N, C-alpha and C positions, 0 to 999 in steps of 0.2 A: 504494500500500500504506500502511496506517495505521501510524504509528510510535507506540510506547508509551514512556511515562516512568513511573518508579516514584516515588511520593510517599508518604512516611511519614505515616500518619494521626496528627494531633496529639493527638487524644483518647487518654488512657491508660486501659487496662483493667487498672484495677487488678485385698513380692510373694510373687505366687504362687511357691512354690519348685519349680524344675524337676525336682528329684529325685523328685517325686511321679509323674512319667511314667516308666514302668518299662522299656520296651524299649530295648535298647542303641542302636538307630538310630531311635528314635521322634522325632517332631517334633510340636509343637503350636503353636497361635496362638489368641488371642482378639482380634478387631477390633471397633471401634465400627461398628455398622451404619449410623450416620448419615453417616460420612465415610471409613470404611476404615482409620482410624488404629489402629496396633497398640497394644494395651493390655498384653498379656504374651505371651511366646512363647519357644520354644526350638527352634533349628534351623529356624525358620519359612520360610527361603528355600532350604532344602536340596531339591534335585530328587529326587523319589521317585515310585514308582508310586502312583496314587491309586485304582485299581480302579474300582468302580461310582460313585464320586463324580463320575466323568466324565459321568454321565447328567444331572447338574444342567445342564451346558452343552448337552447334547443336547436336553433338554426345552425350554430357553429358546429355542434356535434354531428348533425345531419350532413352538412357540407363536407366535413372532414372524412366521412365514412361512405359517401355516395358520389355517383356521377349525376349531373343535372338531367341526363336523359333517362335515368332509371325510372321504371314504372312502379307505382305504388297502388296496391289494392286497398279499397276502402271497406273496412269492416262495419258491422252494424253498430259497434261501440263508437267508432270514429264518427259515423254519420249522425249519431243521435246525442253526442256530447253537448252539455249545456253551454250557454254563453255565446259569445261572438262566433260567427260562422261565415264560411265562404260557400256554404250550401253544397257540400260534396254529396254524391249519390252513392248509397250502399251498393257494393258489387262492381262499381266502375273503377277504372284505373286512371291515374293522373301522373304526370312527370314530377320528379323532384323539383325541377325548375318552377313549375306552376304552383306547387304546394308551398315551397319555401317563400315565394313572393306573397302568397296569400297569408302565410304565417306572419311575416314581418310587416307587410303593408296594411293588411286588414285585420290582423290579430286573430285569425281563424283558429278556434279551439279544435275544430274538426280536422284542420290541416295538421296541427300539432300532434293530435292523437294518431292520425294515420301515419305520419312520419315516424313517430316514436315506435309504433308497432312494427313498421317496416325495418327500421335500423336496429332496434333493440330486441326484436323478436317478440316483445311484449312491452306494456307500459312499465312494468316492474324492471325489466331488463334495461330499458332505456334510462330510467331514473337512476339505476346503479351507475351507468356510464356518466350521467350528469354529476353525481356526487363524487365519483372517482376523479373526474377532471377538475372539479372544484378543489379537492384535496391537493391535486398536483400543483395547482396555482396558488395554494395556501389561502384560499378564500375561507377563512376560519369562522366567519359569522354566517355562512351560507349552508342551508340544507334544503334539498328538493324532495318533494313527494309526488310530483307530477310534471309533465312537460308543458302545461298550459299557463300555470299561475293561478288557477282556480283555488279558492281559499281552502287551506288546511292549516290547523294550528301549528303544525311542525314545519310548514313550508315557509322559511324565513331567509332573509339576507340582510344586507345593510346598504346604505347609500354608497359607501366606499367599495364594498365588494362588487356591487352592481356596476359602478363606474369602471372597475377593473375588468369586468366581463366584457363591456363594450370596447375598452381599450385593446384587450386581447383579441377579441373577435375581428376588429378592424384590421388586424394584421393578416387576415385571411382574405385574399383577393376576391374570391367568389362572394364571401359574406359582404365585403365592402360594396360590391356592385349591387347586391340585393338590397342592403340597408340604405343605399343612397338613391334607389329608384324612386322617382317622383310619380310616374304614371306607367302602368303596366297593362299591355293589351295582349291577350291570348285567349280568344273566344269571348271574353268579356273585358271591360276596362276598369282598372282599379286606380284610384288616386291615393297616395300615401296619406295615412291618417295623421302623421306627424306634421303639424301645421307649420312649424318653423322651417321645414325643408322647402316650403313654397314662398318664403319671405327672404328678402335680401339681408340676412343677419349673420351669414357665415356658417349656418348649420348645414352639414353635408350628409349626416346620417343620424339614425336614432330609433327609438321605440317608445310607444305610448302604453299606458296600462291603467286599468281601473277595476276594482271590486268594491262592494259596499264596505268591507272591512278595511281594505288597504287604502281606500279613497283614490285620489289621482296620483299616479306615479309617472315619471317621465325621465328618459335618458336621451342626451343629445351630444353628438360629436361635432365640435366646432373647429373650423380652420379659418383663421384670419391672418392673412399674409404668412409670416413665418411661425405663427403661434398655433399649435394644435392642442386642444384640451377637451375633456369630457365633463359634462355637467349632469348630475343626477339629483332629483328631488323625490322624496317619498312623503305621502300624506300631505300634499300641498295643492290646494285648490286653485291657487294663482300661478300655476306652474309655467305657463307660456311666458308671462311677464318676468317671473323670477329668473328663468333661464336667460332671457335677453339682458336683464340687469346684471346677472353674474358674468355673462360674456363681456359686457361693456366694462365691468369692473376689472376683469383680467386684462383686457386690452389696454386699459388706462394705467394699470399699476405693475404690470409684469412685462419684461422684455425677454426675447429668446437670446440667450448668451451661450457662446461657444466657450466652455470652461476647460476643454483639452483640445488643442488643435491637432490636426493630422500631421504626423511627422515622426522623427526619431528623437527619443529622449534617453539621456544617460544618467544613471543614478546608482550609487553603491556598487560600482563595478559592472553594472549591467547596461546593455544597450537594447532598448525596446522600441518597437515600431507600432504606432497608433495609425491604423489604416482608415478608420472613420472617426471623425471628431465626436466628442461627447458634448452634448448641449442640453440645456434645460431652461425652463421659464423661471426667472428670478426677479425679485423686487430689487430696487436700487439699494446697494449696500449689503446684499446677502452673500455675494460671491466670496469675500474674504473670510467668511465664517466656515466655509467648506474645507474639509480635510481630505487629502488625497493619499490613498494607501495602495501599494502594489503587493499582491499575493503571489509569491514565487515558490515553485516546487524545488525541493532539495535535490531532486534527481538531475544530474548534470546534463542529461540528454534532452530534457524537457524544453520545448520551444514555445510554450505558451505560458502566459501569466494573466492574472485578473487585476484590472485597474478598477478600484472602487472609490467612490466619492461618498464621504460621510457628512451628515449634518448632525452634529452631536454624536450620539451612539447609533444613529440610524443610517443605513445605506440608502442613498437617494439615486445613485446611478452606478452601473457596473458594465464593464466591457472587457472582452477578451482581447489581449494584445500579443504580438509576436516578439519573442526574445531573439534578437539578432546576434548578440555576443555576450559572453560572460567574462 
């Protein structure tokens, strides 16, 4: 087993007001889409129902395990599931492409159920995949009992975990295309229910949600010039306006800073190559507070190291780098 030592890199590199969120038990968070770092938040780790924001995770798992042209058979269970629907007919087959658009754009519970049965072999099998993937990404406040987001007392997540779900999912090109689709026509025409995608506010993807218990839930992926960030609100009735206000706040108070440039760095007898810059959204004056640590294997033939950026004791960015010489 390789042993690791921590070596301090010698090179030195040199709010939003929560009362704007109205619901008594509301929570919100904005994270940097580059690295998942929390920019602003309130009760962001509180475990709450997330309603149909669940379908972000459902869609990602389906797309990772299927081809868009695969055909899905609709069972009686899928055709008759309660809640929002794209009106699938029992016994008919539909493509993954059709169903996943219906899932994300129209929040079809019938689409979610049919997809889950197809990919997981059963609802229970698919839910197992959902929870295992949540564990893999250390979404510690998340537990799924279904692929739809229909209420169950144990089916909970948090604003932060949900924002991470969207951040992770948007790294999948097929998911990104589906979640960014404004209008879809394939036999019938759907307009994406996420209203901000149709406004000129920098929203490029997202998901809406609602149940009586969860109230309104909303996730939005924003891209404004060089700034990419995710906003999530849970149990917030004024969500459309809150998302725009939070996006404006980030735009006004954070800038996208390159904290490690591409190039060769020499430290403690090592020469390492950074092939892609490390960047993050920072407030003015935050960069000097960051600490840079290089994790290096003791094995003399190892050619890789981990460059980590700490804010206090918390890792806020990490990238693998190449060791060129020892």
